[in-house]
CHARMM internal coordinates of N, CA and C (Angstrom, degrees):
IC EDIT
DIST 1 N 1 CA 1.4648
DIST 1 CA 1 C 1.5324
ANGL 1 N 1 CA 1 C 109.07
DIST 1 C 2 N 1.3129
ANGL 1 CA 1 C 2 N 115.98
DIHE 1 N 1 CA 1 C 2 N 124.25
DIST 2 N 2 CA 1.4551
ANGL 1 C 2 N 2 CA 121.52
DIHE 1 CA 1 C 2 N 2 CA -178.58
DIST 2 CA 2 C 1.5224
ANGL 2 N 2 CA 2 C 110.28
DIHE 1 C 2 N 2 CA 2 C -94.67
DIST 2 C 3 N 1.3255
ANGL 2 CA 2 C 3 N 115.94
DIHE 2 N 2 CA 2 C 3 N 153.37
DIST 3 N 3 CA 1.4629
ANGL 2 C 3 N 3 CA 118.66
DIHE 2 CA 2 C 3 N 3 CA 167.65
DIST 3 CA 3 C 1.5208
ANGL 3 N 3 CA 3 C 107.88
DIHE 2 C 3 N 3 CA 3 C -76.91
DIST 3 C 4 N 1.3237
ANGL 3 CA 3 C 4 N 116.54
DIHE 3 N 3 CA 3 C 4 N 163.69
DIST 4 N 4 CA 1.4655
ANGL 3 C 4 N 4 CA 119.96
DIHE 3 CA 3 C 4 N 4 CA -179.32
DIST 4 CA 4 C 1.5255
ANGL 4 N 4 CA 4 C 110.37
DIHE 3 C 4 N 4 CA 4 C -60.56
DIST 4 C 5 N 1.3252
ANGL 4 CA 4 C 5 N 117.32
DIHE 4 N 4 CA 4 C 5 N -41.65
DIST 5 N 5 CA 1.4677
ANGL 4 C 5 N 5 CA 120.47
DIHE 4 CA 4 C 5 N 5 CA -179.73
DIST 5 CA 5 C 1.5315
ANGL 5 N 5 CA 5 C 110.65
DIHE 4 C 5 N 5 CA 5 C -62.75
DIST 5 C 6 N 1.3303
ANGL 5 CA 5 C 6 N 117.17
DIHE 5 N 5 CA 5 C 6 N -45.05
DIST 6 N 6 CA 1.4694
ANGL 5 C 6 N 6 CA 120.72
DIHE 5 CA 5 C 6 N 6 CA 178.20
DIST 6 CA 6 C 1.5220
ANGL 6 N 6 CA 6 C 110.48
DIHE 5 C 6 N 6 CA 6 C -60.91
DIST 6 C 7 N 1.3237
ANGL 6 CA 6 C 7 N 116.07
DIHE 6 N 6 CA 6 C 7 N -42.54
DIST 7 N 7 CA 1.4633
ANGL 6 C 7 N 7 CA 121.73
DIHE 6 CA 6 C 7 N 7 CA 179.96
DIST 7 CA 7 C 1.5266
ANGL 7 N 7 CA 7 C 110.35
DIHE 6 C 7 N 7 CA 7 C -59.75
DIST 7 C 8 N 1.3339
ANGL 7 CA 7 C 8 N 117.06
DIHE 7 N 7 CA 7 C 8 N -48.35
DIST 8 N 8 CA 1.4628
ANGL 7 C 8 N 8 CA 120.72
DIHE 7 CA 7 C 8 N 8 CA -178.90
DIST 8 CA 8 C 1.5251
ANGL 8 N 8 CA 8 C 111.20
DIHE 7 C 8 N 8 CA 8 C -68.41
DIST 8 C 9 N 1.3327
ANGL 8 CA 8 C 9 N 117.11
DIHE 8 N 8 CA 8 C 9 N -34.87
DIST 9 N 9 CA 1.4645
ANGL 8 C 9 N 9 CA 119.96
DIHE 8 CA 8 C 9 N 9 CA 178.16
DIST 9 CA 9 C 1.5176
ANGL 9 N 9 CA 9 C 111.55
DIHE 8 C 9 N 9 CA 9 C -65.27
DIST 9 C 10 N 1.3309
ANGL 9 CA 9 C 10 N 117.16
DIHE 9 N 9 CA 9 C 10 N -29.67
DIST 10 N 10 CA 1.4592
ANGL 9 C 10 N 10 CA 121.02
DIHE 9 CA 9 C 10 N 10 CA 179.48
DIST 10 CA 10 C 1.5238
ANGL 10 N 10 CA 10 C 112.55
DIHE 9 C 10 N 10 CA 10 C -75.11
DIST 10 C 11 N 1.3269
ANGL 10 CA 10 C 11 N 117.90
DIHE 10 N 10 CA 10 C 11 N -25.78
DIST 11 N 11 CA 1.4620
ANGL 10 C 11 N 11 CA 120.61
DIHE 10 CA 10 C 11 N 11 CA -171.63
DIST 11 CA 11 C 1.5299
ANGL 11 N 11 CA 11 C 114.21
DIHE 10 C 11 N 11 CA 11 C -54.42
DIST 11 C 12 N 1.3389
ANGL 11 CA 11 C 12 N 120.29
DIHE 11 N 11 CA 11 C 12 N -45.53
DIST 12 N 12 CA 1.4682
ANGL 11 C 12 N 12 CA 118.13
DIHE 11 CA 11 C 12 N 12 CA -177.21
DIST 12 CA 12 C 1.5262
ANGL 12 N 12 CA 12 C 113.68
DIHE 11 C 12 N 12 CA 12 C -65.83
DIST 12 C 13 N 1.3396
ANGL 12 CA 12 C 13 N 117.81
DIHE 12 N 12 CA 12 C 13 N -19.25
DIST 13 N 13 CA 1.4579
ANGL 12 C 13 N 13 CA 120.74
DIHE 12 CA 12 C 13 N 13 CA -171.41
DIST 13 CA 13 C 1.5196
ANGL 13 N 13 CA 13 C 114.05
DIHE 12 C 13 N 13 CA 13 C -100.89
DIST 13 C 14 N 1.3150
ANGL 13 CA 13 C 14 N 117.46
DIHE 13 N 13 CA 13 C 14 N -2.66
DIST 14 N 14 CA 1.4616
ANGL 13 C 14 N 14 CA 119.18
DIHE 13 CA 13 C 14 N 14 CA -173.52
DIST 14 CA 14 C 1.5224
ANGL 14 N 14 CA 14 C 111.79
DIHE 13 C 14 N 14 CA 14 C -115.45
DIST 14 C 15 N 1.3291
ANGL 14 CA 14 C 15 N 115.60
DIHE 14 N 14 CA 14 C 15 N 161.34
DIST 15 N 15 CA 1.4621
ANGL 14 C 15 N 15 CA 121.13
DIHE 14 CA 14 C 15 N 15 CA 178.11
DIST 15 CA 15 C 1.5264
ANGL 15 N 15 CA 15 C 109.96
DIHE 14 C 15 N 15 CA 15 C -81.55
DIST 15 C 16 N 1.3234
ANGL 15 CA 15 C 16 N 115.98
DIHE 15 N 15 CA 15 C 16 N 168.19
DIST 16 N 16 CA 1.4663
ANGL 15 C 16 N 16 CA 120.55
DIHE 15 CA 15 C 16 N 16 CA 178.01
DIST 16 CA 16 C 1.5315
ANGL 16 N 16 CA 16 C 110.39
DIHE 15 C 16 N 16 CA 16 C -58.95
DIST 16 C 17 N 1.3282
ANGL 16 CA 16 C 17 N 117.31
DIHE 16 N 16 CA 16 C 17 N -42.00
DIST 17 N 17 CA 1.4702
ANGL 16 C 17 N 17 CA 120.55
DIHE 16 CA 16 C 17 N 17 CA 179.00
DIST 17 CA 17 C 1.5216
ANGL 17 N 17 CA 17 C 110.86
DIHE 16 C 17 N 17 CA 17 C -58.85
DIST 17 C 18 N 1.3278
ANGL 17 CA 17 C 18 N 116.36
DIHE 17 N 17 CA 17 C 18 N -42.89
DIST 18 N 18 CA 1.4590
ANGL 17 C 18 N 18 CA 119.75
DIHE 17 CA 17 C 18 N 18 CA 179.98
DIST 18 CA 18 C 1.5286
ANGL 18 N 18 CA 18 C 110.87
DIHE 17 C 18 N 18 CA 18 C -67.34
DIST 18 C 19 N 1.3351
ANGL 18 CA 18 C 19 N 116.21
DIHE 18 N 18 CA 18 C 19 N -38.95
DIST 19 N 19 CA 1.4707
ANGL 18 C 19 N 19 CA 119.54
DIHE 18 CA 18 C 19 N 19 CA 177.39
DIST 19 CA 19 C 1.5221
ANGL 19 N 19 CA 19 C 109.89
DIHE 18 C 19 N 19 CA 19 C -61.46
DIST 19 C 20 N 1.3437
ANGL 19 CA 19 C 20 N 116.40
DIHE 19 N 19 CA 19 C 20 N -43.56
DIST 20 N 20 CA 1.4643
ANGL 19 C 20 N 20 CA 119.43
DIHE 19 CA 19 C 20 N 20 CA 179.02
DIST 20 CA 20 C 1.5177
ANGL 20 N 20 CA 20 C 110.78
DIHE 19 C 20 N 20 CA 20 C -62.45
DIST 20 C 21 N 1.3386
ANGL 20 CA 20 C 21 N 116.81
DIHE 20 N 20 CA 20 C 21 N -38.76
DIST 21 N 21 CA 1.4580
ANGL 20 C 21 N 21 CA 120.80
DIHE 20 CA 20 C 21 N 21 CA 176.93
DIST 21 CA 21 C 1.5193
ANGL 21 N 21 CA 21 C 111.36
DIHE 20 C 21 N 21 CA 21 C -64.20
DIST 21 C 22 N 1.3365
ANGL 21 CA 21 C 22 N 116.16
DIHE 21 N 21 CA 21 C 22 N -45.76
DIST 22 N 22 CA 1.4632
ANGL 21 C 22 N 22 CA 120.48
DIHE 21 CA 21 C 22 N 22 CA 177.34
DIST 22 CA 22 C 1.5240
ANGL 22 N 22 CA 22 C 110.67
DIHE 21 C 22 N 22 CA 22 C -61.80
DIST 22 C 23 N 1.3366
ANGL 22 CA 22 C 23 N 115.81
DIHE 22 N 22 CA 22 C 23 N -43.02
DIST 23 N 23 CA 1.4627
ANGL 22 C 23 N 23 CA 119.92
DIHE 22 CA 22 C 23 N 23 CA -178.23
DIST 23 CA 23 C 1.5219
ANGL 23 N 23 CA 23 C 110.73
DIHE 22 C 23 N 23 CA 23 C -63.00
DIST 23 C 24 N 1.3355
ANGL 23 CA 23 C 24 N 116.19
DIHE 23 N 23 CA 23 C 24 N -38.74
DIST 24 N 24 CA 1.4646
ANGL 23 C 24 N 24 CA 120.37
DIHE 23 CA 23 C 24 N 24 CA -178.59
DIST 24 CA 24 C 1.5224
ANGL 24 N 24 CA 24 C 111.24
DIHE 23 C 24 N 24 CA 24 C -64.62
DIST 24 C 25 N 1.3393
ANGL 24 CA 24 C 25 N 116.91
DIHE 24 N 24 CA 24 C 25 N -35.65
DIST 25 N 25 CA 1.4631
ANGL 24 C 25 N 25 CA 119.82
DIHE 24 CA 24 C 25 N 25 CA -176.75
DIST 25 CA 25 C 1.5222
ANGL 25 N 25 CA 25 C 112.31
DIHE 24 C 25 N 25 CA 25 C -95.12
DIST 25 C 26 N 1.3268
ANGL 25 CA 25 C 26 N 117.47
DIHE 25 N 25 CA 25 C 26 N -8.04
DIST 26 N 26 CA 1.4702
ANGL 25 C 26 N 26 CA 120.94
DIHE 25 CA 25 C 26 N 26 CA -177.72
DIST 26 CA 26 C 1.5254
ANGL 26 N 26 CA 26 C 110.90
DIHE 25 C 26 N 26 CA 26 C -131.76
DIST 26 C 27 N 1.3444
ANGL 26 CA 26 C 27 N 116.12
DIHE 26 N 26 CA 26 C 27 N 47.16
DIST 27 N 27 CA 1.4666
ANGL 26 C 27 N 27 CA 119.58
DIHE 26 CA 26 C 27 N 27 CA -175.47
DIST 27 CA 27 C 1.5247
ANGL 27 N 27 CA 27 C 111.68
DIHE 26 C 27 N 27 CA 27 C -60.13
DIST 27 C 28 N 1.3280
ANGL 27 CA 27 C 28 N 117.80
DIHE 27 N 27 CA 27 C 28 N -30.83
DIST 28 N 28 CA 1.4677
ANGL 27 C 28 N 28 CA 119.85
DIHE 27 CA 27 C 28 N 28 CA 178.97
DIST 28 CA 28 C 1.5247
ANGL 28 N 28 CA 28 C 110.59
DIHE 27 C 28 N 28 CA 28 C -62.01
DIST 28 C 29 N 1.3516
ANGL 28 CA 28 C 29 N 117.21
DIHE 28 N 28 CA 28 C 29 N -30.81
DIST 29 N 29 CA 1.4633
ANGL 28 C 29 N 29 CA 120.56
DIHE 28 CA 28 C 29 N 29 CA 177.78
DIST 29 CA 29 C 1.5176
ANGL 29 N 29 CA 29 C 111.01
DIHE 28 C 29 N 29 CA 29 C -77.24
DIST 29 C 30 N 1.3240
ANGL 29 CA 29 C 30 N 116.39
DIHE 29 N 29 CA 29 C 30 N -41.74
DIST 30 N 30 CA 1.4639
ANGL 29 C 30 N 30 CA 120.57
DIHE 29 CA 29 C 30 N 30 CA 179.89
DIST 30 CA 30 C 1.5246
ANGL 30 N 30 CA 30 C 109.58
DIHE 29 C 30 N 30 CA 30 C -57.65
DIST 30 C 31 N 1.3280
ANGL 30 CA 30 C 31 N 115.97
DIHE 30 N 30 CA 30 C 31 N -40.53
DIST 31 N 31 CA 1.4623
ANGL 30 C 31 N 31 CA 120.58
DIHE 30 CA 30 C 31 N 31 CA -179.78
DIST 31 CA 31 C 1.5280
ANGL 31 N 31 CA 31 C 111.87
DIHE 30 C 31 N 31 CA 31 C -65.53
DIST 31 C 32 N 1.3269
ANGL 31 CA 31 C 32 N 117.33
DIHE 31 N 31 CA 31 C 32 N -23.61
DIST 32 N 32 CA 1.4667
ANGL 31 C 32 N 32 CA 120.48
DIHE 31 CA 31 C 32 N 32 CA -178.65
DIST 32 CA 32 C 1.5267
ANGL 32 N 32 CA 32 C 112.70
DIHE 31 C 32 N 32 CA 32 C -84.90
DIST 32 C 33 N 1.3381
ANGL 32 CA 32 C 33 N 118.07
DIHE 32 N 32 CA 32 C 33 N -17.37
DIST 33 N 33 CA 1.4651
ANGL 32 C 33 N 33 CA 120.26
DIHE 32 CA 32 C 33 N 33 CA -172.77
DIST 33 CA 33 C 1.5347
ANGL 33 N 33 CA 33 C 112.62
DIHE 32 C 33 N 33 CA 33 C -59.25
DIST 33 C 34 N 1.3457
ANGL 33 CA 33 C 34 N 119.99
DIHE 33 N 33 CA 33 C 34 N -46.71
DIST 34 N 34 CA 1.4732
ANGL 33 C 34 N 34 CA 117.95
DIHE 33 CA 33 C 34 N 34 CA 179.53
DIST 34 CA 34 C 1.5307
ANGL 34 N 34 CA 34 C 113.04
DIHE 33 C 34 N 34 CA 34 C -58.70
DIST 34 C 35 N 1.3339
ANGL 34 CA 34 C 35 N 116.71
DIHE 34 N 34 CA 34 C 35 N -40.38
DIST 35 N 35 CA 1.4683
ANGL 34 C 35 N 35 CA 120.26
DIHE 34 CA 34 C 35 N 35 CA 178.71
DIST 35 CA 35 C 1.5241
ANGL 35 N 35 CA 35 C 109.97
DIHE 34 C 35 N 35 CA 35 C -66.13
DIST 35 C 36 N 1.3345
ANGL 35 CA 35 C 36 N 115.93
DIHE 35 N 35 CA 35 C 36 N -42.03
DIST 36 N 36 CA 1.4630
ANGL 35 C 36 N 36 CA 120.91
DIHE 35 CA 35 C 36 N 36 CA 178.44
DIST 36 CA 36 C 1.5266
ANGL 36 N 36 CA 36 C 110.52
DIHE 35 C 36 N 36 CA 36 C -59.65
DIST 36 C 37 N 1.3483
ANGL 36 CA 36 C 37 N 116.68
DIHE 36 N 36 CA 36 C 37 N -46.20
DIST 37 N 37 CA 1.4628
ANGL 36 C 37 N 37 CA 120.68
DIHE 36 CA 36 C 37 N 37 CA -179.49
DIST 37 CA 37 C 1.5229
ANGL 37 N 37 CA 37 C 111.04
DIHE 36 C 37 N 37 CA 37 C -64.17
DIST 37 C 38 N 1.3316
ANGL 37 CA 37 C 38 N 117.63
DIHE 37 N 37 CA 37 C 38 N -41.30
DIST 38 N 38 CA 1.4677
ANGL 37 C 38 N 38 CA 119.13
DIHE 37 CA 37 C 38 N 38 CA -179.23
DIST 38 CA 38 C 1.5259
ANGL 38 N 38 CA 38 C 110.35
DIHE 37 C 38 N 38 CA 38 C -67.62
DIST 38 C 39 N 1.3388
ANGL 38 CA 38 C 39 N 117.20
DIHE 38 N 38 CA 38 C 39 N -34.43
DIST 39 N 39 CA 1.4656
ANGL 38 C 39 N 39 CA 119.80
DIHE 38 CA 38 C 39 N 39 CA 175.88
DIST 39 CA 39 C 1.5251
ANGL 39 N 39 CA 39 C 110.55
DIHE 38 C 39 N 39 CA 39 C -65.49
DIST 39 C 40 N 1.3411
ANGL 39 CA 39 C 40 N 116.61
DIHE 39 N 39 CA 39 C 40 N -40.68
DIST 40 N 40 CA 1.4634
ANGL 39 C 40 N 40 CA 120.68
DIHE 39 CA 39 C 40 N 40 CA 178.12
DIST 40 CA 40 C 1.5218
ANGL 40 N 40 CA 40 C 110.35
DIHE 39 C 40 N 40 CA 40 C -61.88
DIST 40 C 41 N 1.3323
ANGL 40 CA 40 C 41 N 116.60
DIHE 40 N 40 CA 40 C 41 N -44.95
DIST 41 N 41 CA 1.4671
ANGL 40 C 41 N 41 CA 121.05
DIHE 40 CA 40 C 41 N 41 CA -178.87
DIST 41 CA 41 C 1.5273
ANGL 41 N 41 CA 41 C 110.34
DIHE 40 C 41 N 41 CA 41 C -63.46
DIST 41 C 42 N 1.3232
ANGL 41 CA 41 C 42 N 117.73
DIHE 41 N 41 CA 41 C 42 N -45.68
DIST 42 N 42 CA 1.4654
ANGL 41 C 42 N 42 CA 119.13
DIHE 41 CA 41 C 42 N 42 CA -178.44
DIST 42 CA 42 C 1.5288
ANGL 42 N 42 CA 42 C 110.32
DIHE 41 C 42 N 42 CA 42 C -67.08
DIST 42 C 43 N 1.3329
ANGL 42 CA 42 C 43 N 117.39
DIHE 42 N 42 CA 42 C 43 N -34.05
DIST 43 N 43 CA 1.4652
ANGL 42 C 43 N 43 CA 121.11
DIHE 42 CA 42 C 43 N 43 CA 175.89
DIST 43 CA 43 C 1.5265
ANGL 43 N 43 CA 43 C 110.30
DIHE 42 C 43 N 43 CA 43 C -63.58
DIST 43 C 44 N 1.3413
ANGL 43 CA 43 C 44 N 116.48
DIHE 43 N 43 CA 43 C 44 N -47.28
DIST 44 N 44 CA 1.4694
ANGL 43 C 44 N 44 CA 120.76
DIHE 43 CA 43 C 44 N 44 CA 178.57
DIST 44 CA 44 C 1.5272
ANGL 44 N 44 CA 44 C 110.57
DIHE 43 C 44 N 44 CA 44 C -60.16
DIST 44 C 45 N 1.3342
ANGL 44 CA 44 C 45 N 116.82
DIHE 44 N 44 CA 44 C 45 N -42.01
DIST 45 N 45 CA 1.4683
ANGL 44 C 45 N 45 CA 120.66
DIHE 44 CA 44 C 45 N 45 CA 179.79
DIST 45 CA 45 C 1.5251
ANGL 45 N 45 CA 45 C 111.07
DIHE 44 C 45 N 45 CA 45 C -62.09
DIST 45 C 46 N 1.3313
ANGL 45 CA 45 C 46 N 116.88
DIHE 45 N 45 CA 45 C 46 N -40.84
DIST 46 N 46 CA 1.4679
ANGL 45 C 46 N 46 CA 119.66
DIHE 45 CA 45 C 46 N 46 CA 177.67
DIST 46 CA 46 C 1.5235
ANGL 46 N 46 CA 46 C 110.19
DIHE 45 C 46 N 46 CA 46 C -64.21
DIST 46 C 47 N 1.3364
ANGL 46 CA 46 C 47 N 117.45
DIHE 46 N 46 CA 46 C 47 N -38.30
DIST 47 N 47 CA 1.4612
ANGL 46 C 47 N 47 CA 120.80
DIHE 46 CA 46 C 47 N 47 CA -179.90
DIST 47 CA 47 C 1.5203
ANGL 47 N 47 CA 47 C 111.78
DIHE 46 C 47 N 47 CA 47 C -60.57
DIST 47 C 48 N 1.3408
ANGL 47 CA 47 C 48 N 116.48
DIHE 47 N 47 CA 47 C 48 N -39.36
DIST 48 N 48 CA 1.4634
ANGL 47 C 48 N 48 CA 119.12
DIHE 47 CA 47 C 48 N 48 CA -177.44
DIST 48 CA 48 C 1.5222
ANGL 48 N 48 CA 48 C 112.05
DIHE 47 C 48 N 48 CA 48 C -94.01
DIST 48 C 49 N 1.3327
ANGL 48 CA 48 C 49 N 117.02
DIHE 48 N 48 CA 48 C 49 N 4.17
DIST 49 N 49 CA 1.4544
ANGL 48 C 49 N 49 CA 121.08
DIHE 48 CA 48 C 49 N 49 CA 170.12
DIST 49 CA 49 C 1.5124
ANGL 49 N 49 CA 49 C 116.64
DIHE 48 C 49 N 49 CA 49 C 91.33
DIST 49 C 50 N 1.3263
ANGL 49 CA 49 C 50 N 118.22
DIHE 49 N 49 CA 49 C 50 N 19.36
DIST 50 N 50 CA 1.4657
ANGL 49 C 50 N 50 CA 119.26
DIHE 49 CA 49 C 50 N 50 CA 176.02
DIST 50 CA 50 C 1.5171
ANGL 50 N 50 CA 50 C 110.64
DIHE 49 C 50 N 50 CA 50 C -80.20
END
COOR INIT
IC SEED 1 N 1 CA 1 C
IC BUILD
């Protein structure tokens, strides 16, 4: 079981097949990605003053 950060760090280095395999065994992480991305975006927006 990977942490969300480990999972996202692996994404650039793996093939689509491997991502699908990871996604199948780590669905709880896949479900968190949209929330994680929206948190990142809102954090970036606060940094630049939006």
